[in-house]
LOFIBA-451423 format. One record per residue: residue in three letters; x, y, z of N, C-alpha, C in turn. Coordinates in steps of 0.02 Angstrom, whole numbers, padded with zeros to 5 digits, always signed. Atoms other than C-alpha are relative to their C-alpha. Example, Ala and Ser with C-alpha at 12.3 -4.5 7.8 and 13.67 -1.06 7.14 Angstrom:
2
ala+00045-00059+00000+00615-00225+00390+00045+00060+00000 ser-00042-00059-00003+00684-00053+00357-00039+00055+00037 
This chain:
119
unk+00047+00028-00021+04173-02902-02214-00034-00069-00054 unk+00003+00063+00017+04124-03079-02248-00075-00028-00015 unk+00095+00005-00023+03935-03115-02306-00013-00061+00015 unk-00005+00051-00030+03870-03223-02217-00049-00062-00032 unk+00032+00048+00024+03767-03396-02283-00070-00007-00023 unk+00128-00013-00026+03589-03358-02214-00010+00051+00029 unk+00022-00066-00026+03535-03211-02185-00101-00009+00047 unk+00063-00014-00001+03326-03208-02117-00032+00061-00048 unk+00033-00070+00043+03305-03037-02232+00028+00025-00022 unk-00071-00044+00035+03390-02931-02353+00002+00051+00066 unk-00033-00038-00032+03403-02806-02216+00037+00012+00047 unk-00075+00052-00016+03509-02921-02115+00042+00038-00038 unk-00078-00012+00036+03622-02889-02246+00006+00071+00005 unk+00026-00047-00005+03589-02728-02255+00066+00069+00044 unk-00027-00028-00070+03631-02691-02067+00054-00020+00012 unk-00066+00056+00021+03769-02806-02088+00057+00048-00010 unk-00067-00047+00013+03859-02691-02199+00027+00076+00018 unk+00011-00090-00025+03817-02513-02132-00011-00002+00079 unk+00001+00001-00062+03831-02586-01961+00060+00058+00052 unk-00089-00027-00047+03955-02493-01817-00028+00104-00016 unk+00025-00042-00013+03970-02328-01768+00040+00074-00039 unk-00023-00039+00035+04072-02254-01900-00023-00002-00081 unk+00033-00008+00075+03986-02304-02079-00047+00037-00007 unk+00033-00054+00034+03863-02203-02075+00004+00057+00022 unk-00056-00062-00022+03976-02072-02036+00027+00023-00053 unk-00019-00023+00091+04071-02094-02202-00049+00012-00028 unk+00061-00014+00042+03926-02108-02290-00039+00062+00010 unk+00012-00078-00015+03877-01945-02233+00047+00041-00033 unk-00046-00026+00036+04025-01882-02279+00027-00005-00052 unk-00001+00010+00077+04038-01933-02451-00048+00024-00031 unk+00065-00014+00022+03866-01895-02486+00007+00105+00014 unk-00023-00032+00027+03952-01735-02492+00045+00028-00081 unk-00045-00030+00080+04065-01727-02625+00072-00072+00030 unk-00074+00024+00007+04237-01859-02673+00037+00038+00062 unk-00029+00003-00044+04353-01867-02528+00047-00019+00003 unk-00061+00031-00003+04537-01896-02479-00016-00034+00072 unk-00013+00021-00051+04579-02021-02348+00014+00046+00079 unk-00019-00036-00051+04654-01877-02232-00038+00065-00017 unk+00052-00037+00002+04518-01759-02293-00080-00029+00054 unk+00054+00027-00034+04407-01912-02213+00012-00009+00075 unk-00022+00007-00068+04509-01927-02050-00029+00076+00013 unk+00023-00076-00018+04494-01749-02036-00078+00021+00039 unk+00070-00024+00005+04323-01722-02060-00049-00063+00071 unk+00048+00040-00058+04242-01878-01930+00045+00001+00055 unk-00008-00003-00082+04282-01838-01769+00031-00061+00031 unk-00001+00078-00036+04366-01999-01660+00027-00064-00046 unk-00020+00053+00009+04408-02110-01780+00078+00009-00054 unk-00076+00003+00032+04585-02177-01846-00010-00003-00075 unk-00040+00006+00078+04672-02185-02002-00025-00095-00023 unk-00012+00105+00020+04676-02387-02001-00101-00016+00033 unk+00063+00002+00001+04481-02394-01940-00059+00003-00055 unk+00025-00044+00071+04440-02269-02089+00013-00049-00037 unk-00020+00037+00058+04543-02384-02208-00029-00083-00016 unk+00033+00066-00031+04453-02544-02112-00078-00006-00064 unk+00066-00022+00006+04255-02465-02154-00004-00002-00073 unk-00008-00025+00075+04311-02394-02329+00008-00079-00027 unk-00018+00036+00035+04371-02567-02373-00077-00042+00001 unk+00046+00043-00022+04220-02663-02313-00063+00049-00070 unk+00053-00052+00041+04095-02523-02422+00021-00015-00046 unk+00001+00002+00051+04180-02533-02555+00008-00100-00031 unk+00015+00092+00024+04181-02750-02580-00076+00004-00001 unk+00093-00036+00025+03969-02703-02600-00026+00049-00032 unk+00017-00076+00045+04020-02555-02701-00058+00056+00045 unk+00023-00033-00030+03943-02439-02585+00043+00058-00016 unk-00039-00058-00006+04089-02347-02601+00061+00000-00063 unk-00027+00011+00042+04197-02305-02735+00089+00036+00003 unk-00054-00008+00025+04376-02268-02777+00043+00014-00049 unk-00055-00029+00062+04509-02169-02896+00052+00036+00027 unk-00068-00020-00038+04700-02155-02878+00002+00027-00084 unk-00007-00057+00054+04770-02014-02992+00074-00013+00018 unk-00075+00012+00029+04943-02046-03083+00036+00095+00046 unk-00044-00047-00009+05075-01930-03007+00037-00001+00087 unk-00029-00001-00050+05175-01878-02860-00020+00072+00062 unk-00006+00076-00058+05150-01876-02707-00106-00033-00050 unk+00028+00049+00036+05012-02021-02758-00093+00039+00035 unk+00055-00041-00026+04815-01942-02729-00042-00058-00030 unk+00069+00013+00009+04663-02047-02689-00046+00020+00029 unk+00070-00001-00003+04488-02022-02695-00060-00062+00009 unk+00014+00044-00027+04353-02098-02605-00081+00051-00037 unk+00070-00033+00009+04160-02058-02664-00045-00059+00025 unk+00060+00093+00007+03984-02175-02659-00013-00003-00062 unk+00029+00037+00076+03936-02261-02791-00100-00002-00004 unk+00065-00018+00017+03755-02260-02882-00040-00049+00073 unk+00015+00037-00058+03721-02392-02735+00014+00034+00080 unk-00018-00029-00058+03802-02282-02611-00042+00046+00021 unk+00031-00089+00001+03690-02108-02670-00065-00041+00051 unk+00069+00032-00023+03537-02231-02621-00001-00035+00077 unk-00008-00002-00055+03588-02286-02471+00015+00057+00038 unk-00010-00056-00031+03661-02132-02417-00110+00052+00008 unk+00082-00053-00020+03438-02071-02432-00021-00042+00079 unk+00007+00026-00019+03433-02208-02296+00028+00045+00071 unk-00031-00029-00018+03565-02118-02194-00016+00083+00015 unk+00013-00092+00013+03495-01931-02216-00083-00032+00055 unk+00062+00012-00044+03320-02019-02142+00015+00027+00071 unk-00030-00010-00050+03421-02057-01996-00009+00067+00026 unk-00041-00056-00020+03511-01899-01968-00057+00060+00013 unk+00068-00058-00025+03330-01800-01973-00023+00001+00058 unk+00044-00003-00083+03264-01902-01830+00042-00011+00052 unk-00054-00031-00011+03431-01860-01759-00024+00045+00016 unk+00038-00070+00003+03401-01700-01772-00057+00029+00042 unk+00059-00014-00047+03238-01680-01702-00002-00022+00069 unk-00023+00008-00056+03264-01772-01560+00016+00040+00045 unk-00044-00049-00075+03407-01664-01492-00030+00079-00013 unk+00063-00068+00011+03286-01499-01555-00036+00013+00081 unk+00055+00001-00056+03163-01579-01437+00022-00028+00069 unk-00029-00007-00042+03298-01599-01312+00056+00066+00054 unk-00073-00050+00010+03379-01431-01312+00059-00004-00002 unk-00039+00007+00005+03509-01473-01396+00036+00077-00086 unk-00018-00050+00078+03494-01317-01548+00059+00032+00006 unk-00057-00055+00012+03650-01223-01510+00020-00054-00018 unk-00047+00047+00031+03770-01385-01544-00028-00004-00073 unk+00045-00008+00101+03646-01408-01698+00018+00056-00031 unk-00013-00094+00000+03669-01202-01722+00082-00011-00028 unk-00095+00002+00003+03879-01232-01715+00012-00050-00049 unk-00022+00057+00049+03889-01402-01828-00063+00015-00046 unk+00021-00037+00060+03788-01307-01965-00083-00045-00001 unk+00073+00029-00003+03611-01420-01939-00045+00036+00001 unk+00038-00037+00026+03504-01288-01939+00019+00064-00003 unk-00047-00061+00000+03535-01107-01949-00051+00031+00056 
């Protein structure tokens, strides 16, 4: 993702970095701990490997996500949140909690229980 020359405020830049359907979900999954590309594809239903790689590269460009490659065969690569990514995740967690509240208000407790968001 290319940073624009002008922004109206810093929030606009942060929005550019995290916008879209998948980036908040990537941050949510990586907040659980380091994960391989295949694990992220499995955990984020509906995302393609190509799309995931594009978003991971965007997030790495702004030091939100870090990548570690391990020696050996087969090649092993893990992604994890950087310190900046952990800070940004705090905002994602707030958005998640608002979503949980809204789903509860609309009778979606069974879905939330099935997915492990509530007991």
